[in-house]
C-alpha beads as a LAMMPS data file, in Angstrom:
LAMMPS data file: protein, C-alpha beads

336 atoms
335 bonds

1 atom types
1 bond types

-500.0 500.0 xlo xhi
-500.0 500.0 ylo yhi
-500.0 500.0 zlo zhi

Masses

1 110.0

Atoms # bond

1 1 1 23.446 -241.906 -331.070
2 1 1 19.839 -242.350 -332.266
3 1 1 19.119 -244.021 -335.584
4 1 1 18.456 -241.954 -338.671
5 1 1 14.958 -241.730 -340.086
6 1 1 14.299 -243.041 -343.592
7 1 1 14.181 -239.655 -345.342
8 1 1 17.119 -238.257 -343.386
9 1 1 19.080 -241.382 -344.333
10 1 1 18.319 -240.860 -348.031
11 1 1 19.035 -237.132 -347.930
12 1 1 22.330 -237.524 -346.073
13 1 1 23.873 -240.457 -347.921
14 1 1 22.131 -240.937 -351.268
15 1 1 20.713 -237.620 -352.547
16 1 1 23.317 -235.720 -354.548
17 1 1 23.416 -232.196 -355.970
18 1 1 21.535 -231.580 -359.215
19 1 1 24.869 -230.788 -360.871
20 1 1 25.747 -234.474 -360.402
21 1 1 23.036 -235.481 -362.891
22 1 1 24.294 -236.876 -366.181
23 1 1 23.170 -236.039 -369.715
24 1 1 20.862 -239.069 -369.765
25 1 1 19.039 -238.157 -366.530
26 1 1 16.440 -235.367 -366.516
27 1 1 15.303 -235.897 -362.900
28 1 1 16.942 -237.916 -360.145
29 1 1 16.261 -238.656 -356.471
30 1 1 13.416 -236.784 -354.761
31 1 1 10.194 -237.500 -356.690
32 1 1 7.994 -240.559 -357.061
33 1 1 9.692 -241.373 -360.364
34 1 1 12.995 -240.488 -361.973
35 1 1 13.078 -239.251 -365.564
36 1 1 15.643 -240.718 -367.946
37 1 1 16.456 -239.184 -371.309
38 1 1 18.350 -241.602 -373.584
39 1 1 20.071 -240.150 -376.616
40 1 1 18.096 -239.683 -379.812
41 1 1 17.239 -243.025 -381.378
42 1 1 18.782 -245.031 -378.525
43 1 1 17.250 -248.093 -376.868
44 1 1 17.190 -248.547 -373.075
45 1 1 19.122 -251.499 -371.637
46 1 1 17.873 -252.530 -368.172
47 1 1 19.196 -255.109 -365.682
48 1 1 18.705 -255.932 -361.978
49 1 1 20.823 -257.823 -359.458
50 1 1 20.305 -258.542 -355.765
51 1 1 22.964 -259.131 -353.104
52 1 1 21.844 -260.866 -349.906
53 1 1 23.868 -261.002 -346.679
54 1 1 25.066 -264.523 -345.954
55 1 1 24.399 -265.584 -349.531
56 1 1 26.440 -263.186 -351.658
57 1 1 28.724 -261.633 -349.058
58 1 1 29.919 -262.131 -345.495
59 1 1 28.216 -260.090 -342.778
60 1 1 31.528 -258.453 -341.774
61 1 1 32.484 -257.331 -345.303
62 1 1 33.930 -253.836 -345.642
63 1 1 30.917 -251.674 -346.566
64 1 1 33.029 -249.674 -349.035
65 1 1 33.818 -252.767 -351.072
66 1 1 30.196 -253.905 -350.735
67 1 1 28.990 -250.601 -352.190
68 1 1 31.431 -251.054 -355.065
69 1 1 30.406 -254.641 -355.785
70 1 1 26.664 -253.960 -355.554
71 1 1 26.923 -251.617 -358.537
72 1 1 29.751 -253.469 -360.312
73 1 1 27.699 -256.629 -360.835
74 1 1 25.005 -254.552 -362.552
75 1 1 27.426 -252.557 -364.685
76 1 1 28.863 -255.897 -365.788
77 1 1 25.482 -256.748 -367.338
78 1 1 25.498 -253.479 -369.283
79 1 1 29.046 -254.263 -370.413
80 1 1 27.941 -257.647 -371.740
81 1 1 25.228 -255.895 -373.754
82 1 1 27.551 -253.201 -375.100
83 1 1 25.448 -250.508 -373.403
84 1 1 26.603 -247.167 -372.028
85 1 1 25.498 -246.580 -368.392
86 1 1 22.956 -243.845 -367.652
87 1 1 21.621 -244.345 -364.130
88 1 1 20.525 -246.797 -361.466
89 1 1 18.060 -247.293 -358.629
90 1 1 18.921 -248.694 -355.206
91 1 1 16.575 -250.714 -352.989
92 1 1 18.236 -251.201 -349.610
93 1 1 17.027 -253.229 -346.616
94 1 1 18.970 -252.471 -343.425
95 1 1 18.864 -254.104 -339.973
96 1 1 19.800 -250.693 -338.492
97 1 1 20.543 -247.260 -339.922
98 1 1 24.191 -247.164 -338.839
99 1 1 25.757 -243.856 -339.885
100 1 1 29.342 -245.156 -340.196
101 1 1 28.235 -248.152 -342.292
102 1 1 26.084 -245.990 -344.566
103 1 1 28.848 -243.433 -345.079
104 1 1 31.334 -246.107 -346.140
105 1 1 28.800 -247.999 -348.293
106 1 1 27.717 -244.877 -350.173
107 1 1 31.366 -243.841 -350.625
108 1 1 32.222 -247.123 -352.353
109 1 1 29.003 -247.044 -354.373
110 1 1 29.443 -243.504 -355.669
111 1 1 33.159 -243.880 -356.416
112 1 1 32.335 -246.553 -358.991
113 1 1 29.190 -244.744 -360.165
114 1 1 31.157 -241.565 -360.837
115 1 1 33.875 -243.489 -362.673
116 1 1 31.221 -244.746 -365.121
117 1 1 29.054 -241.610 -365.189
118 1 1 26.136 -243.640 -363.829
119 1 1 23.704 -241.614 -361.694
120 1 1 21.616 -242.794 -358.728
121 1 1 18.084 -241.782 -359.739
122 1 1 15.894 -243.324 -357.018
123 1 1 15.016 -246.418 -355.019
124 1 1 13.720 -247.427 -351.611
125 1 1 14.901 -248.122 -348.067
126 1 1 13.331 -250.346 -345.433
127 1 1 14.213 -252.165 -342.218
128 1 1 15.069 -255.856 -342.583
129 1 1 17.905 -258.323 -343.123
130 1 1 20.696 -256.669 -345.130
131 1 1 19.684 -256.878 -348.787
132 1 1 20.832 -254.719 -351.702
133 1 1 18.980 -254.622 -355.014
134 1 1 20.131 -252.385 -357.850
135 1 1 18.475 -251.826 -361.215
136 1 1 20.745 -250.229 -363.787
137 1 1 19.811 -248.398 -366.992
138 1 1 21.941 -247.911 -370.071
139 1 1 21.593 -246.962 -373.718
140 1 1 22.613 -248.713 -376.923
141 1 1 21.929 -247.956 -380.597
142 1 1 19.241 -250.206 -382.152
143 1 1 20.804 -253.295 -383.696
144 1 1 24.131 -252.803 -381.887
145 1 1 23.427 -254.592 -378.586
146 1 1 25.653 -257.582 -377.873
147 1 1 23.326 -260.541 -377.298
148 1 1 23.778 -264.184 -376.335
149 1 1 22.154 -265.374 -379.565
150 1 1 24.646 -264.264 -382.212
151 1 1 27.485 -266.832 -382.038
152 1 1 28.182 -268.708 -385.270
153 1 1 30.238 -271.796 -386.118
154 1 1 33.843 -270.817 -386.766
155 1 1 33.805 -267.871 -384.343
156 1 1 36.591 -267.562 -381.798
157 1 1 35.746 -267.639 -378.075
158 1 1 37.398 -265.019 -375.859
159 1 1 37.375 -264.035 -372.205
160 1 1 38.489 -260.757 -370.688
161 1 1 40.807 -260.292 -367.726
162 1 1 41.399 -263.163 -365.328
163 1 1 39.260 -266.074 -364.184
164 1 1 38.901 -267.992 -360.945
165 1 1 40.589 -265.798 -358.349
166 1 1 37.291 -264.757 -356.759
167 1 1 36.285 -268.395 -356.317
168 1 1 39.748 -269.231 -354.977
169 1 1 39.419 -266.456 -352.381
170 1 1 36.001 -267.713 -351.315
171 1 1 37.327 -271.237 -350.801
172 1 1 40.132 -269.857 -348.637
173 1 1 37.776 -267.669 -346.607
174 1 1 35.518 -270.664 -345.999
175 1 1 38.518 -272.681 -344.774
176 1 1 38.429 -275.180 -347.654
177 1 1 41.973 -274.382 -348.808
178 1 1 44.979 -272.434 -347.512
179 1 1 46.563 -269.582 -349.442
180 1 1 49.621 -267.474 -348.603
181 1 1 48.529 -264.040 -347.303
182 1 1 49.747 -262.171 -350.399
183 1 1 47.887 -264.564 -352.740
184 1 1 44.703 -264.358 -350.672
185 1 1 44.880 -260.550 -350.656
186 1 1 45.129 -260.487 -354.451
187 1 1 42.343 -263.016 -354.917
188 1 1 40.064 -261.398 -352.334
189 1 1 40.218 -258.071 -354.157
190 1 1 38.881 -259.830 -357.242
191 1 1 36.037 -261.263 -355.148
192 1 1 35.064 -258.054 -353.386
193 1 1 35.938 -255.376 -355.963
194 1 1 35.356 -256.740 -359.475
195 1 1 36.052 -254.426 -362.411
196 1 1 33.043 -254.167 -364.759
197 1 1 34.252 -254.281 -368.375
198 1 1 32.067 -251.441 -369.649
199 1 1 34.742 -249.920 -371.905
200 1 1 35.421 -253.298 -373.524
201 1 1 31.716 -253.936 -374.119
202 1 1 31.394 -250.598 -375.895
203 1 1 34.531 -251.246 -377.950
204 1 1 33.236 -254.660 -379.070
205 1 1 30.055 -253.314 -380.664
206 1 1 30.124 -254.294 -384.334
207 1 1 33.018 -256.712 -383.714
208 1 1 31.728 -259.410 -381.350
209 1 1 28.850 -261.645 -382.413
210 1 1 27.692 -262.636 -378.902
211 1 1 28.597 -261.884 -375.284
212 1 1 27.697 -262.633 -371.665
213 1 1 29.170 -261.632 -368.342
214 1 1 30.847 -264.367 -366.305
215 1 1 28.943 -264.213 -363.034
216 1 1 28.146 -267.876 -362.322
217 1 1 31.185 -269.485 -363.952
218 1 1 32.609 -269.705 -367.478
219 1 1 31.081 -273.118 -368.221
220 1 1 27.567 -271.991 -367.381
221 1 1 27.707 -268.503 -368.871
222 1 1 29.298 -269.661 -372.128
223 1 1 26.631 -272.375 -372.062
224 1 1 23.936 -269.664 -372.193
225 1 1 25.506 -268.310 -375.390
226 1 1 25.670 -271.784 -376.921
227 1 1 22.061 -272.569 -376.068
228 1 1 20.627 -269.308 -377.351
229 1 1 22.796 -269.376 -380.479
230 1 1 22.085 -273.038 -381.266
231 1 1 25.791 -273.956 -381.487
232 1 1 28.509 -275.748 -379.526
233 1 1 32.087 -274.911 -378.530
234 1 1 35.516 -276.365 -377.834
235 1 1 37.465 -274.726 -374.987
236 1 1 41.137 -275.298 -374.124
237 1 1 41.100 -275.749 -370.364
238 1 1 44.834 -275.223 -369.826
239 1 1 44.509 -271.713 -371.270
240 1 1 41.523 -270.922 -369.065
241 1 1 43.280 -272.228 -365.952
242 1 1 46.375 -270.148 -366.707
243 1 1 44.176 -267.043 -366.447
244 1 1 43.948 -267.428 -362.677
245 1 1 46.262 -264.612 -361.606
246 1 1 47.364 -266.727 -358.637
247 1 1 48.366 -269.509 -361.054
248 1 1 51.875 -268.064 -361.201
249 1 1 52.288 -268.775 -357.496
250 1 1 51.289 -272.418 -357.867
251 1 1 53.517 -272.814 -360.918
252 1 1 56.534 -271.139 -359.301
253 1 1 56.736 -270.710 -355.552
254 1 1 54.649 -273.801 -354.874
255 1 1 56.244 -277.220 -355.274
256 1 1 55.217 -279.825 -357.910
257 1 1 53.296 -281.883 -355.378
258 1 1 51.312 -278.842 -354.222
259 1 1 50.543 -277.911 -357.821
260 1 1 49.307 -281.425 -358.604
261 1 1 47.160 -281.380 -355.464
262 1 1 45.703 -277.992 -356.320
263 1 1 45.113 -278.672 -360.033
264 1 1 41.464 -279.814 -359.683
265 1 1 40.704 -276.824 -357.439
266 1 1 42.294 -274.378 -359.885
267 1 1 40.385 -275.911 -362.772
268 1 1 37.097 -275.727 -360.879
269 1 1 37.706 -272.097 -359.935
270 1 1 38.706 -271.017 -363.446
271 1 1 35.929 -272.785 -365.326
272 1 1 33.027 -272.903 -362.899
273 1 1 33.831 -270.737 -359.890
274 1 1 31.788 -267.624 -360.603
275 1 1 32.012 -264.034 -359.320
276 1 1 34.550 -263.108 -362.018
277 1 1 32.392 -260.470 -363.749
278 1 1 34.528 -260.725 -366.846
279 1 1 33.117 -260.961 -370.377
280 1 1 32.989 -264.136 -372.446
281 1 1 32.367 -263.279 -376.076
282 1 1 32.610 -264.617 -379.593
283 1 1 33.878 -263.021 -382.790
284 1 1 34.687 -264.231 -386.322
285 1 1 38.277 -265.332 -386.879
286 1 1 38.530 -262.536 -389.480
287 1 1 38.008 -260.023 -386.646
288 1 1 41.036 -261.039 -384.569
289 1 1 42.893 -257.794 -385.234
290 1 1 39.743 -255.811 -384.475
291 1 1 39.302 -257.680 -381.163
292 1 1 42.881 -256.876 -380.174
293 1 1 42.350 -253.235 -381.116
294 1 1 39.176 -253.110 -378.989
295 1 1 41.101 -254.640 -376.092
296 1 1 43.836 -252.018 -376.415
297 1 1 41.361 -249.113 -376.650
298 1 1 39.596 -250.308 -373.498
299 1 1 42.867 -251.145 -371.668
300 1 1 41.585 -254.694 -371.067
301 1 1 43.435 -257.961 -371.600
302 1 1 41.508 -260.519 -373.667
303 1 1 42.466 -264.140 -374.311
304 1 1 41.270 -266.489 -377.052
305 1 1 40.327 -269.768 -375.341
306 1 1 38.454 -271.768 -377.970
307 1 1 36.126 -271.829 -380.935
308 1 1 32.450 -272.140 -381.743
309 1 1 31.377 -275.438 -383.385
310 1 1 28.275 -276.345 -385.358
311 1 1 27.841 -279.486 -383.228
312 1 1 25.866 -278.628 -380.052
313 1 1 27.458 -279.036 -376.615
314 1 1 30.504 -277.736 -374.786
315 1 1 33.711 -279.749 -375.218
316 1 1 36.480 -279.099 -372.681
317 1 1 39.877 -280.382 -373.779
318 1 1 43.202 -280.544 -371.940
319 1 1 46.704 -279.644 -373.135
320 1 1 46.937 -282.977 -374.994
321 1 1 43.659 -282.374 -376.804
322 1 1 41.846 -285.013 -374.758
323 1 1 38.387 -284.515 -373.253
324 1 1 38.480 -283.303 -369.652
325 1 1 37.688 -286.056 -367.169
326 1 1 36.696 -283.701 -364.349
327 1 1 32.989 -282.876 -364.220
328 1 1 32.222 -279.168 -363.834
329 1 1 29.020 -277.273 -363.173
330 1 1 28.497 -273.558 -362.643
331 1 1 26.789 -271.975 -359.640
332 1 1 23.003 -272.216 -359.361
333 1 1 21.131 -270.607 -356.442
334 1 1 18.522 -273.355 -356.571
335 1 1 20.778 -276.197 -357.701
336 1 1 21.283 -279.355 -355.640

Bonds

1 1 1 2
2 1 2 3
3 1 3 4
4 1 4 5
5 1 5 6
6 1 6 7
7 1 7 8
8 1 8 9
9 1 9 10
10 1 10 11
11 1 11 12
12 1 12 13
13 1 13 14
14 1 14 15
15 1 15 16
16 1 16 17
17 1 17 18
18 1 18 19
19 1 19 20
20 1 20 21
21 1 21 22
22 1 22 23
23 1 23 24
24 1 24 25
25 1 25 26
26 1 26 27
27 1 27 28
28 1 28 29
29 1 29 30
30 1 30 31
31 1 31 32
32 1 32 33
33 1 33 34
34 1 34 35
35 1 35 36
36 1 36 37
37 1 37 38
38 1 38 39
39 1 39 40
40 1 40 41
41 1 41 42
42 1 42 43
43 1 43 44
44 1 44 45
45 1 45 46
46 1 46 47
47 1 47 48
48 1 48 49
49 1 49 50
50 1 50 51
51 1 51 52
52 1 52 53
53 1 53 54
54 1 54 55
55 1 55 56
56 1 56 57
57 1 57 58
58 1 58 59
59 1 59 60
60 1 60 61
61 1 61 62
62 1 62 63
63 1 63 64
64 1 64 65
65 1 65 66
66 1 66 67
67 1 67 68
68 1 68 69
69 1 69 70
70 1 70 71
71 1 71 72
72 1 72 73
73 1 73 74
74 1 74 75
75 1 75 76
76 1 76 77
77 1 77 78
78 1 78 79
79 1 79 80
80 1 80 81
81 1 81 82
82 1 82 83
83 1 83 84
84 1 84 85
85 1 85 86
86 1 86 87
87 1 87 88
88 1 88 89
89 1 89 90
90 1 90 91
91 1 91 92
92 1 92 93
93 1 93 94
94 1 94 95
95 1 95 96
96 1 96 97
97 1 97 98
98 1 98 99
99 1 99 100
100 1 100 101
101 1 101 102
102 1 102 103
103 1 103 104
104 1 104 105
105 1 105 106
106 1 106 107
107 1 107 108
108 1 108 109
109 1 109 110
110 1 110 111
111 1 111 112
112 1 112 113
113 1 113 114
114 1 114 115
115 1 115 116
116 1 116 117
117 1 117 118
118 1 118 119
119 1 119 120
120 1 120 121
121 1 121 122
122 1 122 123
123 1 123 124
124 1 124 125
125 1 125 126
126 1 126 127
127 1 127 128
128 1 128 129
129 1 129 130
130 1 130 131
131 1 131 132
132 1 132 133
133 1 133 134
134 1 134 135
135 1 135 136
136 1 136 137
137 1 137 138
138 1 138 139
139 1 139 140
140 1 140 141
141 1 141 142
142 1 142 143
143 1 143 144
144 1 144 145
145 1 145 146
146 1 146 147
147 1 147 148
148 1 148 149
149 1 149 150
150 1 150 151
151 1 151 152
152 1 152 153
153 1 153 154
154 1 154 155
155 1 155 156
156 1 156 157
157 1 157 158
158 1 158 159
159 1 159 160
160 1 160 161
161 1 161 162
162 1 162 163
163 1 163 164
164 1 164 165
165 1 165 166
166 1 166 167
167 1 167 168
168 1 168 169
169 1 169 170
170 1 170 171
171 1 171 172
172 1 172 173
173 1 173 174
174 1 174 175
175 1 175 176
176 1 176 177
177 1 177 178
178 1 178 179
179 1 179 180
180 1 180 181
181 1 181 182
182 1 182 183
183 1 183 184
184 1 184 185
185 1 185 186
186 1 186 187
187 1 187 188
188 1 188 189
189 1 189 190
190 1 190 191
191 1 191 192
192 1 192 193
193 1 193 194
194 1 194 195
195 1 195 196
196 1 196 197
197 1 197 198
198 1 198 199
199 1 199 200
200 1 200 201
201 1 201 202
202 1 202 203
203 1 203 204
204 1 204 205
205 1 205 206
206 1 206 207
207 1 207 208
208 1 208 209
209 1 209 210
210 1 210 211
211 1 211 212
212 1 212 213
213 1 213 214
214 1 214 215
215 1 215 216
216 1 216 217
217 1 217 218
218 1 218 219
219 1 219 220
220 1 220 221
221 1 221 222
222 1 222 223
223 1 223 224
224 1 224 225
225 1 225 226
226 1 226 227
227 1 227 228
228 1 228 229
229 1 229 230
230 1 230 231
231 1 231 232
232 1 232 233
233 1 233 234
234 1 234 235
235 1 235 236
236 1 236 237
237 1 237 238
238 1 238 239
239 1 239 240
240 1 240 241
241 1 241 242
242 1 242 243
243 1 243 244
244 1 244 245
245 1 245 246
246 1 246 247
247 1 247 248
248 1 248 249
249 1 249 250
250 1 250 251
251 1 251 252
252 1 252 253
253 1 253 254
254 1 254 255
255 1 255 256
256 1 256 257
257 1 257 258
258 1 258 259
259 1 259 260
260 1 260 261
261 1 261 262
262 1 262 263
263 1 263 264
264 1 264 265
265 1 265 266
266 1 266 267
267 1 267 268
268 1 268 269
269 1 269 270
270 1 270 271
271 1 271 272
272 1 272 273
273 1 273 274
274 1 274 275
275 1 275 276
276 1 276 277
277 1 277 278
278 1 278 279
279 1 279 280
280 1 280 281
281 1 281 282
282 1 282 283
283 1 283 284
284 1 284 285
285 1 285 286
286 1 286 287
287 1 287 288
288 1 288 289
289 1 289 290
290 1 290 291
291 1 291 292
292 1 292 293
293 1 293 294
294 1 294 295
295 1 295 296
296 1 296 297
297 1 297 298
298 1 298 299
299 1 299 300
300 1 300 301
301 1 301 302
302 1 302 303
303 1 303 304
304 1 304 305
305 1 305 306
306 1 306 307
307 1 307 308
308 1 308 309
309 1 309 310
310 1 310 311
311 1 311 312
312 1 312 313
313 1 313 314
314 1 314 315
315 1 315 316
316 1 316 317
317 1 317 318
318 1 318 319
319 1 319 320
320 1 320 321
321 1 321 322
322 1 322 323
323 1 323 324
324 1 324 325
325 1 325 326
326 1 326 327
327 1 327 328
328 1 328 329
329 1 329 330
330 1 330 331
331 1 331 332
332 1 332 333
333 1 333 334
334 1 334 335
335 1 335 336
């Protein structure tokens, strides 16, 4: 079968009926520019993320899950800002225009897009090493965006969902550790199909004082909040480690010796592993009931893991209240 041409590729897999346009999109795919129409008085929230084959995903990844993740990592940024999704653009470099791959990729992409009422409004395709770049657009009322700069001493520190399973799956897939098949399956889903916490971000507007999405690891992403807010924090590491969904296996089915051997790995994955796409956020202690209500409205589990301090720096303490001896650093594409 001959390869598809560029415009046939776009028309077949990425151009959708006009009825698929959302309220915030006046014109979608087909012209030189898309036209977005945010609600009256709303500000645009914009974010971009790139996924590169061999760097962010394995070459043999299921294209459906890749389509899902490519958009999920961008929606996670909107969630961290408390913005409602409007639309997105897709820039796609492909080694070949394989019809089966494109059908599966677009299926996974649009399933998540439709779930969040986020419309594909344009982009570009070219031949080259597999590379996916999405720019997402959302709207937020002026003064209501969740930023990294609002944390204050005395605030609680929370994280949503679970931490570390994506990093645990990656270690197993790279052959660095062994996991039982059922544990690997659970962890791999977290790596390849993260759930962007858009509903939680919206529910936290007016409640949280600062937020960031956990893409490069809790230590680093909380560190961005601390730096931009000019504060420090104390985090209870045993609580964070318990949020690895697979932790129950190591605590139960695995023997004490295995648990002790895996403890540093679990800690590294939970605190610095990355690819979680959960939210880390802060809120005043007086807002604890409001945080729980927001979590319930968005059907998202949240866990209080520490507090914001006036003294700069991040302090990681163990179950005995002692400083953590293990050194942890989050992912950095250009780090050594």
